[in-house]
VOBA-1610 file (N, C-alpha, C; in pm, whole numbers, padded with zeros to 5 digits, always signed):
BEGIN
Met+27321+04147+10247Met+27336+04107+10386Met+27339+03955+10394Ala+27438+03900+10465Ala+27455+03755+10474Ala+27338+03692+10548Ala+27295+03574+10499Ala+27182+03505+10561Ala+27224+03450+10697Lys+27131+03446+10791Lys+27157+03394+10925Lys+27188+03246+10919Ala+27288+03203+10993Ala+27323+03061+11002Ala+27247+02999+11119Tyr+27154+02908+11090Tyr+27071+02847+11193Tyr+27141+02724+11251Gln+27125+02706+11381Gln+27179+02591+11450Gln+27080+02475+11443Pro+27128+02350+11455Pro+27037+02234+11453Pro+26928+02249+11559Gly+26802+02233+11515Gly+26690+02242+11606Gly+26636+02382+11626Glu+26707+02483+11576Glu+26661+02621+11592Glu+26550+02651+11492Pro+26434+02705+11538Pro+26323+02731+11445Pro+26363+02837+11341Phe+26316+02815+11220Phe+26347+02904+11109Phe+26252+03024+11112Gln+26307+03142+11131Gln+26227+03264+11136Gln+26229+03330+10999Phe+26126+03298+10919Phe+26119+03351+10783Phe+26034+03478+10781Gln+26095+03590+10748Gln+26025+03717+10744Gln+25959+03736+10607Leu+25832+03769+10608Leu+25758+03791+10483Leu+25783+03934+10437Ile+25892+03952+10364Ile+25929+04085+10315Ile+25935+04085+10163Ile+25917+04201+10105Ile+25897+04213+09961Ile+26015+04161+09880Lys+26136+04174+09930Lys+26250+04131+09849Lys+26250+03982+09819Thr+26179+03903+09902Thr+26175+03758+09876Thr+26096+03726+09750Leu+26009+03817+09705Leu+25931+03792+09583Leu+26019+03789+09458Leu+26136+03846+09464Leu+26224+03850+09347Leu+26301+03720+09327Lys+26305+03635+09428Lys+26388+03515+09418Lys+26337+03419+09311Ala+26207+03390+09311Ala+26153+03292+09217Ala+26172+03333+09071Pro+26136+03455+09030Pro+26155+03490+08890Pro+26301+03491+08848Leu+26390+03527+08937Leu+26532+03530+08901Leu+26590+03390+08887Ile+26530+03293+08956Ile+26577+03155+08945Ile+26512+03084+08826Tyr+26381+03097+08813Tyr+26307+03016+08716Tyr+26275+03087+08586Ser+26267+03218+08586Ser+26228+03289+08464Ser+26309+03417+08446Pro+26441+03411+08455Pro+26520+03535+08450Pro+26509+03610+08318Asp+26476+03539+08209Asp+26469+03604+08079Asp+26326+03633+08033Gln+26229+03606+08119Gln+26091+03643+08087Gln+26079+03795+08089Glu+26004+03850+07994Glu+26000+03995+07979Glu+25882+04059+08051Ile+25906+04178+08100Ile+25802+04268+08151Ile+25789+04378+08047Val+25667+04400+07997Val+25646+04492+07887Val+25561+04610+07932Tyr+25609+04730+07908Tyr+25533+04852+07934Tyr+25492+04913+07801Arg+25365+04891+07763Arg+25311+04942+07638Arg+25406+04910+07523Asp+25428+05010+07436Asp+25525+04992+07327Asp+25652+05071+07357Lys+25675+05099+07486Lys+25782+05189+07524Lys+25904+05121+07584Ala+25883+05010+07656Ala+25997+04948+07725Ala+25973+04799+07744Arg+26081+04721+07735Arg+26079+04577+07760Arg+26202+04542+07842Tyr+26182+04477+07955Tyr+26293+04436+08041Tyr+26270+04293+08089Thr+26376+04214+08092Thr+26366+04082+08153Thr+26368+04099+08305Tyr+26336+03992+08376Tyr+26342+04001+08521Tyr+26485+04025+08568Arg+26581+03972+08494Arg+26722+03996+08530Arg+26755+04144+08517Gln+26710+04205+08407Gln+26734+04348+08387Gln+26656+04432+08488Thr+26534+04391+08517Thr+26454+04464+08615Thr+26520+04461+08752Asn+26574+04346+08789Asn+26644+04334+08917Asn+26764+04428+08922Gln+26836+04437+08811Gln+26951+04527+08806Gln+26906+04673+08820Arg+26794+04708+08757Arg+26743+04844+08767Arg+26698+04874+08910Ile+26642+04775+08977Ile+26602+04793+09117Ile+26723+04821+09204His+26831+04750+09182His+26955+04774+09258His+27010+04913+09229Arg+27011+04951+09101Arg+27060+05085+09065Arg+26974+05193+09130Leu+26843+05173+09127Leu+26752+05272+09185Leu+26774+05285+09335Ala+26800+05174+09402Ala+26828+05180+09546Ala+26952+05265+09573Asn+27053+05249+09492Asn+27174+05330+09509Asn+27147+05478+09483Val+27061+05507+09384Val+27024+05646+09357Val+26957+05707+09478Leu+26859+05636+09535Leu+26784+05689+09649Leu+26874+05708+09771Glu+26966+05615+09790Glu+27059+05629+09902Glu+27148+05751+09882Thr+27195+05771+09759Thr+27278+05888+09728Thr+27201+06018+09750Leu+27072+06016+09724Leu+26988+06135+09743Leu+26955+06159+09890Gly+27001+06069+09978Gly+26986+06092+10121Gly+26866+06026+10184Leu+26798+05937+10113Leu+26680+05871+10169Leu+26720+05773+10279Ser+26649+05780+10392Ser+26676+05691+10505Ser+26557+05600+10529Gln+26580+05493+10604Gln+26472+05402+10640Gln+26361+05478+10714Gly+26238+05445+10679Gly+26124+05509+10743Gly+26076+05635+10674Glu+26157+05692+10583Glu+26116+05812+10511Glu+26030+05775+10390Thr+25960+05874+10336Thr+25860+05849+10233Thr+25903+05904+10098Val+25877+05823+09993Val+25897+05865+09854Val+25760+05873+09788Ala+25722+05992+09743Ala+25594+06011+09675Ala+25614+06000+09525Val+25524+05925+09458Val+25541+05898+09316Val+25420+05944+09237Phe+25446+06030+09136Phe+25344+06070+09038Phe+25381+06002+08906Asp+25309+05900+08867Asp+25339+05836+08739Asp+25222+05751+08695Tyr+25226+05707+08569Tyr+25128+05613+08518Tyr+25169+05472+08559Asn+25085+05372+08527Asn+25122+05232+08549Asn+25234+05197+08450Ser+25357+05196+08497Ser+25470+05180+08408Ser+25573+05086+08471Asn+25678+05054+08396Asn+25787+04975+08452Asn+25852+05047+08569Arg+25850+05181+08566Arg+25911+05257+08676Arg+25832+05238+08806Tyr+25699+05233+08793Tyr+25616+05211+08911Tyr+25649+05075+08973Leu+25667+04975+08888Leu+25703+04842+08937Leu+25838+04845+09007Glu+25935+04913+08947Glu+26068+04923+09007Glu+26062+04993+09142Leu+25985+05100+09149Leu+25972+05174+09275Leu+25896+05094+09379Phe+25798+05014+09334Phe+25718+04934+09426Phe+25805+04832+09497Phe+25907+04784+09429Phe+26003+04695+09494Phe+26108+04774+09573Thr+26172+04867+09506Thr+26292+04931+09562Thr+26267+05007+09691Val+26167+05093+09691Val+26146+05181+09807Val+26120+05100+09934Pro+26024+05005+09935Pro+26007+04925+10056Pro+26127+04837+10089Met+26197+04787+09986Met+26310+04697+10011Met+26425+04764+10084Ile+26437+04897+10071Ile+26544+04965+10146Ile+26494+05014+10282Gly+26365+04985+10311Gly+26310+05021+10441Gly+26237+05153+10444Ala+26217+05213+10325Ala+26143+05338+10315Ala+25997+05308+10280Val+25917+05414+10261Val+25774+05398+10236Val+25738+05459+10101Leu+25666+05383+10020Leu+25623+05431+09889Leu+25484+05492+09901Gln+25471+05621+09866Gln+25340+05686+09860Gln+25295+05691+09715Thr+25190+05619+09683Thr+25135+05622+09547Thr+25039+05739+09540Val+25081+05845+09475Val+25004+05970+09473Val+24892+05961+09369Asn+24772+05991+09411Asn+24659+05999+09318Asn+24658+06138+09257Trp+24719+06151+09140Trp+24735+06282+09079Trp+24603+06340+09027Arg+24493+06266+09040Arg+24364+06319+08999Arg+24294+06395+09112Leu+24352+06397+09230Leu+24296+06474+09339Leu+24308+06624+09310Ser+24232+06703+09380Ser+24245+06848+09366Ser+24380+06893+09421Ala+24421+07014+09385Ala+24549+07066+09432Ala+24555+07070+09585Glu+24446+07110+09648Glu+24443+07117+09794Glu+24457+06979+09856Gln+24392+06878+09797Gln+24404+06742+09849Gln+24544+06685+09826Leu+24603+06717+09713Leu+24741+06673+09687Leu+24836+06733+09790Arg+24821+06863+09814Arg+24907+06928+09913Arg+24892+06861+10049Tyr+24768+06836+10088Tyr+24743+06774+10219Tyr+24806+06635+10228Thr+24785+06551+10127Thr+24833+06413+10136Thr+24986+06405+10138Ile+25052+06488+10056Ile+25199+06484+10052Ile+25257+06534+10184Asn+25198+06640+10239Asn+25246+06691+10368Asn+25216+06593+10480His+25097+06534+10477His+25060+06441+10584His+25148+06318+10583Ala+25184+06271+10463Ala+25273+06154+10451Ala+25418+06190+10482Glu+25448+06319+10492Glu+25583+06368+10517Glu+25682+06318+10412Ala+25640+06329+10286Ala+25725+06283+10176Ala+25855+06363+10172Arg+25967+06293+10159Arg+26097+06358+10150Arg+26143+06374+10006Ile+26112+06272+09924Ile+26150+06272+09783Ile+26024+06257+09698Ile+26017+06332+09589Ile+25910+06316+09491Ile+25973+06269+09360Ile+25917+06161+09304Ile+25957+06114+09172Ile+25834+06132+09082Ile+25850+06210+08975Ile+25732+06258+08903Ile+25751+06255+08753Asn+25650+06203+08684Asn+25647+06208+08538Asn+25640+06354+08495Ser+25715+06389+08392Ser+25721+06529+08349Ser+25585+06586+08311Val+25490+06498+08275Val+25355+06543+08242Val+25292+06618+08359Phe+25329+06578+08483Phe+25266+06635+08602Phe+25347+06747+08667Leu+25456+06787+08603Leu+25538+06894+08661Leu+25462+07025+08680Pro+25372+07065+08588Pro+25297+07189+08612Pro+25212+07182+08740Ile+25158+07065+08771Ile+25081+07050+08894Ile+25172+07069+09015Leu+25288+07005+09010Leu+25382+07014+09123Leu+25436+07156+09139Ala+25454+07226+09028Ala+25507+07363+09035Ala+25416+07453+09118Lys+25285+07432+09107Lys+25191+07512+09185Lys+25192+07473+09332Leu+25217+07344+09359Leu+25213+07293+09496Leu+25342+07316+09572His+25453+07320+09502His+25584+07313+09564His+25606+07412+09679Pro+25564+07538+09666Pro+25587+07631+09778Pro+25514+07593+09906Gln+25411+07507+09894Gln+25332+07470+10011Gln+25372+07334+10070Leu+25468+07269+10009Leu+25511+07137+10057Leu+25614+07154+10167Glu+25588+07093+10280Glu+25666+07120+10402Glu+25787+07030+10422Thr+25786+06909+10368Thr+25893+06814+10398Thr+25974+06770+10277Val+25927+06804+10156Val+25995+06759+10034Val+26129+06829+10018Lys+26234+06750+10003Lys+26370+06803+09987Lys+26425+06780+09847Thr+26375+06677+09779Thr+26436+06636+09652Thr+26328+06599+09551Ile+26349+06639+09425Ile+26255+06606+09317Ile+26333+06540+09203Val+26285+06424+09160Val+26342+06355+09044Val+26234+06349+08937Ala+26268+06393+08817Ala+26171+06397+08707Ala+26190+06279+08614Ile+26080+06235+08553Ile+26081+06127+08456Ile+26050+06186+08319Ser+26141+06169+08226Ser+26117+06211+08088Ser+26092+06086+08007Glu+25964+06052+07989Glu+25929+05923+07930Glu+25977+05907+07788Asp+25972+06013+07711Asp+26012+06005+07570Asp+26145+06074+07543Gly+26220+06100+07649Gly+26350+06162+07632Gly+26346+06309+07600Ala+26229+06371+07619Ala+26216+06514+07588Ala+26289+06598+07691Gln+26328+06718+07651Gln+26394+06811+07740Gln+26299+06853+07851Leu+26346+06850+07975Leu+26263+06889+08089Leu+26261+07041+08101Glu+26142+07097+08096Glu+26127+07242+08106Glu+26048+07274+08232Thr+26118+07316+08335Thr+26055+07351+08462Thr+26147+07438+08544Asp+26090+07519+08630Asp+26169+07601+08722Asp+26191+07529+08855Leu+26136+07409+08869Leu+26153+07334+08993Leu+26299+07290+09008Pro+26349+07285+09131Pro+26487+07239+09153Pro+26496+07087+09144Leu+26541+07037+09030Leu+26547+06893+09008Leu+26682+06835+09046Ala+26677+06715+09107Ala+26801+06644+09139Ala+26852+06566+09020Gly+26769+06550+08919Gly+26810+06478+08800Gly+26693+06411+08732Glu+26722+06343+08621Glu+26621+06270+08546Glu+26634+06122+08577Tyr+26524+06053+08592Tyr+26518+05916+08642Tyr+26615+05822+08568Glu+26603+05813+08436Glu+26686+05718+08361Glu+26833+05756+08366Ala+26862+05885+08360Ala+27002+05929+08366Ala+27065+05893+08500Leu+26990+05910+08608Leu+27042+05875+08740Leu+27066+05725+08752Leu+26976+05644+08695Leu+26993+05499+08701Leu+27117+05455+08624Gln+27140+05513+08508Gln+27252+05474+08424Gln+27386+05496+08494Asn+27393+05597+08578Asn+27520+05630+08644Asn+27536+05567+08782Ala+27438+05487+08824Ala+27441+05428+08959Ala+27505+05289+08957Pro+27566+05247+09069Pro+27622+05111+09079Pro+27516+05004+09059Lys+27559+04885+09015Lys+27467+04778+08979Lys+27422+04692+09097Arg+27489+04704+09212Arg+27455+04618+09326Arg+27423+04703+09448Phe+27325+04655+09526Phe+27287+04720+09651Phe+27260+04611+09754Asp+27305+04633+09876Asp+27287+04535+09983Asp+27157+04568+10056Phe+27048+04505+10015Phe+26918+04531+10078Phe+26912+04469+10217Pro+26860+04542+10315Pro+26856+04491+10453Pro+26748+04385+10472Asp+26766+04303+10575Asp+26663+04208+10617Asp+26574+04280+10717Leu+26457+04319+10673Leu+26366+04400+10753Leu+26270+04314+10835Asp+26210+04375+10934Asp+26098+04311+11004Asp+25979+04312+10910Glu+25906+04201+10903Glu+25794+04190+10809Glu+25680+04288+10836Asn+25677+04343+10956Asn+25572+04440+10988Asn+25613+04584+10957Thr+25727+04601+10892Thr+25772+04733+10850Thr+25674+04793+10750Lys+25643+04919+10768Lys+25553+04988+10676Lys+25616+04994+10538Ala+25540+04955+10435Ala+25594+04947+10299Ala+25535+05051+10205Thr+25404+05068+10207Thr+25338+05161+10116Thr+25230+05239+10190Thr+25195+05353+10132Thr+25084+05432+10186Thr+25011+05498+10070Phe+24881+05512+10085Phe+24802+05586+09987Phe+24686+05652+10060Tyr+24618+05740+09989Tyr+24511+05818+10052Tyr+24380+05801+09976Thr+24274+05775+10054Thr+24141+05771+09996Thr+24099+05914+09963Thr+23997+05928+09880Thr+23941+06060+09853Thr+23843+06092+09963Gly+23869+06197+10040Gly+23785+06230+10154Gly+23645+06272+10112Thr+23544+06207+10168Thr+23406+06246+10139Thr+23347+06328+10253Thr+23408+06319+10371Thr+23357+06395+10485Thr+23466+06479+10548Gly+23572+06507+10474Gly+23682+06585+10528Gly+23806+06562+10445Asp+23923+06570+10507Asp+24048+06548+10437Asp+24062+06400+10399Pro+24139+06370+10291Pro+24164+06231+10255Pro+24225+06154+10372Lys+24191+06026+10380Lys+24238+05941+10489Lys+24354+05855+10442Gly+24460+05850+10521Gly+24578+05772+10485Gly+24565+05627+10530Val+24609+05536+10443Val+24610+05393+10472Val+24749+05339+10438His+24801+05247+10518His+24931+05190+10483His+24927+05038+10491Phe+25020+04975+10417Phe+25036+04831+10418Phe+25179+04796+10459Ser+25192+04687+10532Ser+25324+04638+10572Ser+25375+04539+10467His+25503+04504+10479His+25561+04402+10391His+25479+04273+10402Arg+25450+04232+10523Arg+25377+04106+10545Arg+25240+04110+10474Gln+25169+04218+10487Gln+25037+04228+10424Gln+25046+04219+10273Leu+25142+04289+10213Leu+25155+04288+10068Leu+25198+04151+10017Leu+25288+04086+10090Leu+25335+03955+10046Leu+25223+03852+10054Leu+25149+03852+10164Leu+25038+03758+10178Leu+24930+03783+10073His+24906+03911+10043His+24808+03946+09940His+24853+03892+09805Thr+24980+03908+09773Thr+25033+03861+09646Thr+25023+03709+09636Leu+25065+03639+09741Leu+25064+03493+09738Leu+24922+03437+09736Ser+24831+03500+09810Ser+24693+03451+09811Ser+24627+03468+09675Asn+24658+03578+09606Asn+24606+03596+09470Asn+24664+03492+09375Ala+24793+03464+09389Ala+24857+03365+09303Ala+24793+03228+09323Ile+24766+03193+09448Ile+24702+03065+09478Ile+24560+03061+09421Ala+24486+03170+09441Ala+24348+03174+09392Ala+24342+03164+09240Phe+24431+03235+09171Phe+24428+03233+09026Phe+24476+03100+08968Gly+24550+03022+09048Gly+24600+02895+08999Gly+24520+02775+09045Ser+24408+02801+09113Ser+24333+02691+09174Ser+24240+02618+09079Tyr+24209+02678+08964Tyr+24112+02618+08873Tyr+24174+02600+08736Asn+24138+02491+08672Asn+24194+02457+08542Asn+24121+02533+08432Thr+24152+02662+08422Thr+24087+02748+08324Thr+24191+02825+08246Ile+24148+02882+08135Ile+24239+02970+08060Ile+24277+03088+08148Gly+24406+03118+08154Gly+24451+03229+08236Gly+24493+03188+08376Arg+24480+03057+08408Arg+24522+03014+08542Arg+24672+03029+08557Phe+24719+03045+08680Phe+24862+03055+08707Phe+24922+02916+08718Arg+25043+02901+08664Arg+25116+02775+08669Arg+25251+02798+08733Ser+25325+02691+08752Ser+25453+02701+08824Ser+25555+02785+08750Asn+25539+02800+08619Asn+25636+02881+08544Asn+25588+03024+08522Asp+25477+03062+08585Asp+25432+03200+08582Asp+25494+03277+08698Val+25502+03408+08682Val+25557+03492+08788Val+25454+03599+08822Tyr+25419+03608+08950Tyr+25320+03708+08994Tyr+25392+03817+09071Met+25374+03940+09026Met+25441+04054+09088Met+25344+04129+09176Pro+25394+04204+09275Pro+25302+04280+09361Pro+25225+04381+09280Arg+25107+04414+09329Arg+25019+04502+09254Arg+25062+04648+09270Cys+25079+04715+09157Cys+25114+04857+09163Cys+25012+04934+09081His+24888+04892+09096His+24781+04945+09012His+24732+05080+09061Gln+24703+05167+08967Gln+24632+05292+08995Gln+24499+05285+08924Asn+24394+05305+08998Asn+24261+05302+08938Asn+24247+05416+08838Arg+24212+05380+08714Arg+24200+05482+08609Arg+24061+05541+08599Arg+23965+05496+08681Arg+23834+05558+08682Arg+23845+05695+08749Arg+23778+05792+08690Arg+23785+05927+08744Arg+23673+05946+08845Trp+23710+05955+08970Trp+23613+05961+09079Trp+23616+06097+09143Val+23496+06147+09179Val+23487+06275+09248Val+23383+06262+09358Ser+23407+06328+09469Ser+23319+06320+09584Ser+23191+06400+09561Ser+23074+06334+09576Ser+22947+06406+09563Ser+22932+06510+09674Leu+22991+06481+09790Leu+22984+06578+09900Leu+23064+06704+09869Asp+23181+06686+09807Asp+23260+06802+09766Asp+23183+06888+09667Leu+23118+06823+09570Leu+23041+06898+09471Leu+22927+06974+09539Lys+22857+06907+09630Lys+22745+06969+09700Lys+22794+07090+09782Asn+22903+07071+09856Asn+22953+07179+09941Asn+22998+07300+09860Leu+23066+07276+09749Leu+23111+07387+09665Leu+22993+07460+09602Met+22897+07383+09549Met+22782+07445+09486Met+22701+07528+09585Ser+22691+07481+09709Ser+22613+07552+09811Ser+22675+07685+09850Gln+22803+07708+09811Gln+22867+07834+09842Gln+22837+07943+09739His+22771+07905+09630His+22733+08004+09528His+22624+08095+09585Glu+22632+08221+09557Glu+22541+08318+09617Glu+22394+08294+09583Ala+22367+08229+09470Ala+22228+08209+09427Ala+22169+08076+09474Val+22253+07990+09533Val+22210+07854+09563Val+22165+07840+09708Leu+22044+07792+09726Leu+21991+07763+09859Leu+22031+07624+09903Glu+22023+07528+09811Glu+22050+07388+09843Glu+22090+07317+09716Ser+22172+07213+09731Ser+22213+07138+09612Ser+22243+06993+09648Ala+22250+06911+09547Ala+22287+06770+09564Ala+22352+06723+09434Ala+22442+06626+09445Ala+22507+06567+09328Ala+22476+06419+09324Ile+22427+06370+09213Ile+22400+06228+09197Ile+22467+06178+09070Gly+22499+06050+09067Gly+22560+05991+08948Gly+22453+05945+08851Ile+22469+05981+08725Ile+22376+05936+08622Ile+22457+05866+08512Pro+22395+05773+08439Pro+22468+05699+08336Pro+22530+05790+08231Asp+22650+05752+08188Asp+22722+05828+08086Asp+22785+05729+07989Glu+22765+05754+07860Glu+22811+05659+07759Glu+22962+05642+07758Lys+23035+05750+07782Lys+23182+05744+07777Lys+23241+05697+07908Trp+23196+05755+08022Trp+23260+05732+08151Trp+23187+05629+08238Gly+23071+05587+08194Gly+22994+05494+08276Gly+22898+05568+08367Glu+22949+05673+08431Glu+22867+05756+08519Glu+22931+05893+08534Arg+22847+05997+08535Arg+22893+06134+08555Arg+22799+06205+08651Pro+22845+06310+08721Pro+22759+06378+08817Pro+22656+06470+08751Leu+22536+06470+08809Leu+22432+06566+08776Leu+22408+06651+08899Met+22413+06783+08884Met+22389+06873+08996Met+22241+06911+08999Leu+22178+06889+09114Leu+22042+06934+09138Leu+22050+07058+09225Val+21984+07166+09183Val+22003+07295+09247Val+21868+07360+09280Val+21855+07404+09406Val+21742+07485+09449Val+21794+07628+09467Leu+21733+07723+09395Leu+21779+07861+09403Leu+21714+07935+09519Lys+21784+08034+09570Lys+21729+08119+09676Lys+21617+08208+09620Lys+21531+08255+09709Lys+21428+08349+09668Lys+21494+08475+09610Gly+21436+08522+09501Gly+21492+08639+09437Gly+21587+08604+09324Phe+21633+08477+09320Phe+21725+08435+09212Phe+21656+08344+09111Glu+21527+08310+09139Glu+21457+08223+09045Glu+21448+08290+08908Gly+21484+08215+08807Gly+21478+08266+08671Gly+21595+08352+08632Lys+21687+08381+08726Lys+21801+08468+08696Lys+21929+08387+08671Gly+21941+08275+08742Gly+22061+08193+08724Gly+22045+08098+08606Ser+22155+08052+08552Ser+22152+07956+08441Ser+22251+07845+08468Ala+22233+07734+08399Ala+22324+07621+08413Ala+22466+07661+08373Glu+22477+07746+08272Glu+22610+07790+08227Glu+22678+07875+08335Asp+22602+07956+08409Asp+22659+08035+08519Asp+22717+07943+08626Leu+22641+07838+08659Leu+22686+07745+08762Leu+22808+07666+08716Lys+22808+07628+08589Lys+22924+07554+08536Lys+23049+07643+08539Lys+23032+07770+08505Lys+23145+07863+08509Lys+23199+07875+08651Tyr+23108+07882+08748Tyr+23149+07890+08889Tyr+23227+07766+08930Met+23181+07648+08891Met+23250+07524+08929Met+23386+07514+08859Arg+23395+07567+08738Arg+23525+07570+08670Arg+23623+07659+08746Gln+23573+07770+08799Gln+23658+07858+08879Gln+23706+07786+09005Cys+23618+07705+09064Cys+23658+07625+09181Cys+23769+07528+09144Ala+23759+07468+09025Ala+23862+07375+08979Ala+23994+07448+08955Glu+23987+07567+08894Glu+24108+07645+08870Glu+24175+07685+09001Ala+24095+07701+09106Ala+24150+07738+09237Ala+24200+07618+09315Gly+24191+07498+09256Gly+24242+07378+09320Gly+24147+07315+09419Lys+24022+07359+09422Lys+23925+07304+09516Lys+23857+07178+09464Leu+23879+07149+09336Leu+23810+07039+09270Leu+23894+06995+09150Pro+23905+06863+09125Pro+23975+06820+09004Pro+23903+06871+08880Lys+23977+06909+08778Lys+23914+06965+08659Lys+23817+06868+08593Tyr+23850+06738+08597Tyr+23760+06640+08538Tyr+23630+06627+08617Gly+23629+06679+08742Gly+23514+06664+08828Gly+23407+06771+08808Val+23433+06869+08722Val+23333+06974+08698Val+23213+06913+08627Pro+23093+06918+08687Pro+22975+06859+08623Pro+22939+06929+08494Glu+22886+06853+08400Glu+22840+06909+08274Glu+22692+06944+08280Arg+22616+06876+08367Arg+22471+06892+08368Arg+22422+06950+08501Tyr+22327+07044+08491Tyr+22269+07112+08606Tyr+22117+07118+08587Thr+22044+07080+08689Thr+21899+07083+08681Thr+21844+07163+08800Phe+21759+07261+08770Phe+21697+07341+08875Phe+21569+07272+08922Val+21554+07258+09053Val+21437+07191+09111Val+21380+07277+09224Pro+21249+07262+09252Pro+21190+07340+09363Pro+21232+07290+09499Glu+21264+07160+09510Glu+21309+07102+09635Glu+21385+06974+09605Ile+21460+06928+09706Ile+21538+06805+09692Ile+21485+06701+09789Ala+21453+06584+09737Ala+21392+06479+09819Ala+21484+06437+09933Lys+21424+06416+10051Lys+21500+06375+10170Lys+21431+06257+10237Thr+21507+06188+10321Thr+21453+06076+10397Thr+21381+06129+10521Ser+21326+06037+10600Ser+21251+06076+10720Ser+21339+06141+10825Val+21472+06120+10815Val+21562+06181+10913Val+21633+06303+10855Gly+21588+06351+10739Gly+21641+06474+10683Gly+21762+06460+10594Lys+21803+06337+10564Lys+21917+06317+10475Lys+21870+06311+10330Leu+21964+06338+10237Leu+21930+06330+10095Leu+21882+06188+10062Asn+21770+06179+09993Asn+21719+06049+09951Asn+21775+06019+09812Lys+21900+05973+09809Lys+21969+05955+09682Lys+21906+05844+09598Lys+21848+05745+09665Lys+21783+05637+09591Lys+21667+05693+09510Gln+21585+05775+09574Gln+21471+05835+09504Gln+21518+05933+09397Leu+21621+06010+09430Leu+21672+06108+09333Leu+21724+06038+09207Arg+21794+05928+09224Arg+21846+05855+09108Arg+21731+05798+09024Gln+21631+05744+09094Gln+21517+05689+09022Gln+21445+05797+08943Thr+21434+05916+09000Thr+21363+06027+08935Thr+21440+06081+08815Phe+21572+06097+08830Phe+21647+06170+08728Phe+21728+06082+08633Thr+21719+05951+08650Thr+21787+05862+08553Thr+21686+05783+08471Ser+21557+05796+08502Ser+21454+05726+08427Ser+21424+05800+08296
//
């Protein structure tokens, strides 16, 4: 789109939109490489070309401004490409937390009204179970990271790299309003369904620039300099998090359980893992076992009520669970008691 021609004295209306972030690297560092593990290396010039190709792919697939693209993938070059491309054409990028339970995944994708799903082939079995319950998804694009044959019964529109290779190299990105919605993601609900949050182009651009300024403000190793390029954040938190309330609610549905609580205790591998504290109902004392409860929680995970990684390994039977003066769980006391 041609730039606006300003008249003498007319104030310059500069919109803080994501596509402006590509100008500096293409001018000053076009041959600087972006590296994804040991799998892919692209210069900024090549990345820009892939962004244009991807925009043409999405347009061909029928994506319109304001519609949502949900992405299941690791932190990869593709995530970076999508983080630019989807907002730049005026659509919304949904960064899907694939560690959520099946029920939470279904809810977030439907709530975001995702039209297109772009998914790493590793997660296709998860999507296969969800697909019949997805209300707005029309198109699925799969990613074959190692070039392996895609084996799925899902109706695929194509494979990511193959679609890019056949797409035109140039796309005319629109000049959007800086307050246009750019990305959306969902928190893990602790008191109900996950909550949706979105960021505008302006918010993401200001966040990127403020971080660049902060990192370049001190003369230290790792500071940013004029020949560095800072890209928008497309990070997915790799810590495995599970709601203690979800664990408590599920455990309380077991026929032998009168009351339960989940607290985090130190773990050598993960930093922290849940410990289930369980009060049994009268008549069940001495009959239930930790292995019975673990089996029950595994069944909950298989039913999509809980992420599989969220199944607690440790269960402790107690006569009562400490509470505060207003009847709430006294988690501070519980942690002190069971982590000492």
